[in-house]
N, C-alpha and C positions, 0 to 999 in steps of 0.2 A: 290212228288205228280204228278200223270199223268196229261197230258194236258187237258184231258176231265174233270177230277175232278176239276182242277183249274179253268176251264171255268164255271162249275156249281157253284163253290164257289164265283167266281167273280160276276156272275149274281145274286146269292142269296143275296149278300151284297150290290147290286146296283151299282157296278163298271161300268157296261156298260151304265146304265142310266146316271150316273154323267158324264161319258165321253161324252155322247151326249149333255148334257147341257153345259159343258165347251166348246165343239166345237162350239156350237151355239153362245155362248157369245164371244168367241175369234174371230170367223168369223166376228162379228159385231164390233170388235175393243175394246172390254171390257177386261181390265186386271181383273183376278179373281183368287181366291184361296179358298180351303176348310179349314174350321176351326172347332172348337168344338170337339165332341167325335171322329169323323172320323180322324181328325188330331192327336188326342191322339193315336188312333190305329196305325197310320203310325209310330208314335214314340214309339211303343212297349207296350202301355197300353191296356190291355184286357178289354176294355169298349164296351158296346153294344148299338147300336142305328140303327133303320131302316131309319133314315133321315140324310141327308147331309146338312151342312150349307155352303153356297157359298157366299163369300164376293166379292163385286165389289166396286170401288171407289165411294164415296158419290155422286160425280157429275154425274156418270153414272147409278146410282141406278134407277131413273124413267124409263130410256130407257131400262135398262136390264129387269125390270119387264114387261114392255110393250112387249118386244121381247118374253118372255116366255108365256105371255097371248095370243100372236098372234098364238100359236101352240095348240089350243084346242083339236085337234086330238091326241096330245101326252100327254099334261099335263093339269091339272085342279086345281083350288084353292080349299082348304079345310079349315075348321075352325081352328083358331089359338089355341095354347096350353094355359094352365093356366099360369099366370105370374110366373117367376122364379127369385130368388135372383140374383142380379148383372147382370141382363139381360133384354133387351127390345125385346127378341125374339118373344113375344106375339103380337108385333106391326108390324111384317114384313110378307110379303107374304109367305104362306105355300102351297106347291104343292104336288100332287100325280100323278103318272102315270095313264093314262086312259086305257092302255092295261090290259085286264082281268088278265093275268098271272103276272102282275107287280104292282098290286094295293096296295100291302103292302109296296112299296118303295116310298119314298118321299124326298123332299128337301125344303130348304128356299133360297130365294134370300135376301141378307142383305147388307146395306151400310157398308163400311169398318170401320166406326166409332163405330160400335158395338163391334168389337174385336181388333181394332188397334187404338193406341193413335194418330198416324199420318196416312195420307192417304196411300192407298195401291199402290205399284209400283212393276215393274218386279224385281227389285233388292232385294225384300223381299221374293222371291219365289224360291222353288226348286221343281223338278218334280219326281214323283215316277216312278217305272218301268212300271206302267200302264198309264203313261202320265196323271197323276192327279196332279194339282199344290197344294202345301202345303206351309205355311210359313216356312222359314228357322228356324232352332232350336233356335238360338240366338234371332231372331225376335219374335218367338212364345213365348218363356219364358219371354222375357222382357215385352211383352204386357200382358201376364197373370199376372205378378207382378204389372204392372202399373194400370191395370183395376180391380185388386183385385179379380180375379177368382181363389181362393185358392184351391178349390177342383180339378180344371183342372190342376193347377200348381203341386199339389201333384202327380197326375197321370203321368204327364210329367216327374217329378223327378224320379218316380219309373220305368217308361218305359224305360228311357234312363240312369238310374243309375247315375244321376247328383250329384256332390259333392259340398260341401261348397266352395271349391276353384274354381270350375268351375263358380259358380255364382259370386264370387268376381271378377273373371277375365273378364267375358263376359257381366255382367249386371250392370245397373245403380241402385244401392240399396240406403240405407239411407232413409231419410224422403222424403215425396212427393215433387216433383218439382212444380213450379208454373204452368207449362203446365199440370201436372197430377191433380193438384187441380182444375184447370179450366175445364178440361175434366170431372172429377168426379162430380163437382157441376152441370154441364150441364146435365149429365146423370141422376143424382138424380132428377132434375127438370122434365126431360122427363118421368121418371118412375112415379113420382107423378101425372103428367098430364094424363098418361095412365090409372092410377087408377080412376081418375075423369071420364074419358070416359067410363070406365067399370062399373061405378056406385058404386065403393067401398067407404065405409063411411070414412075410415081412409086414408085421402089424404096426410098425412104427411110421409108416408112410403118413405124410401130412397133406397129400394131395396137391403138392406144389405151393401150398400157402406158407406165409411166414409172419411172425410177429416181432421179429428182431431187425432193427436197423433199416426199416423201410421208409423212404422218403417219397411220399406221393407226388410232391411237387417236382422232384427230380425225374421221376418216371414220366410225368406228364410232359416235361420239357424235352426229354429224349424222344418220346413218341411223336410229338409235334414237329420237332426239328428234322425228322427223317421223312417227312411227307414226300418231298420231291425225289429223294433217293429211292423210295419205294416206287414212285411213279416212273422213274427213269429205267427201272428194271423191265418195264412193260411197254412204255409209250415214249413218244417224243415230248420232253418236258416243255418245249416251247408251246405246245397245245394243251398239255394236261397239268392241272394244279396238283392233283393227287392221283393215286392209283385208280380212283373211281370217279373223279370229277374233271371234266374238260374245262378250260378256262372261260368258255362262253356259257357254261351251264349255271342254272339257278338252283334254288332249294328243291331237292328231289321230292319232297312231300307235295309240291304243287304241280308236279307233272301228271298229265291225265292218263287214265287207263293202265295204271300200274297194278299188279296183282298183290297188293298189300292192304 
């Protein structure tokens, strides 16, 4: 891809916008990283989103949002999305660019407790060729398992062609730990409270989370075992290892000119 085409692609996906936001946060001393669909794209999953999810440590979350709010010439708050399973995304600040040619691009600022079992630190992050921070592969996968984001975990498995053995080697599987149960219970309560604030009648909703009878190892095995089945729904399995990976493809992080 030519440099000019790469620049157009990067701008269209919001790379330049998120670089600016990351630079603002880092200059103010905030550790941060991108999660959600954009992180899945970094790891090879062909998922689509116009919005970036940027996590900062819980303790820095109020100051980070104040910082972005102090730049009204660049960013403005917009309406939150509808509630989503296993997520409190509808409770966090959602922003759009104010520049006329960038108004389709947006991002969230979120506390790291949305996507991380433990607080966010520099040791959990790696940087893309475009100087955008993402959670390291093992960190990302472990937290998707721990916080029960199975659809994102499935996309990550397919994007990186992860195996049963990789998970057994790098992840803490088995039943939920006390820490995971405590985290999940707190998130279930926050989800129910958010439904009350939204005026929803069913305040017993758990947001799709569970603390009973969950075997993370079994979930990992099921997701990994169905890689070729998912690929076969779209492509010739003789040429594709997963839904997102051809058999002759390498680590997607090493591919040039990707807008991540």
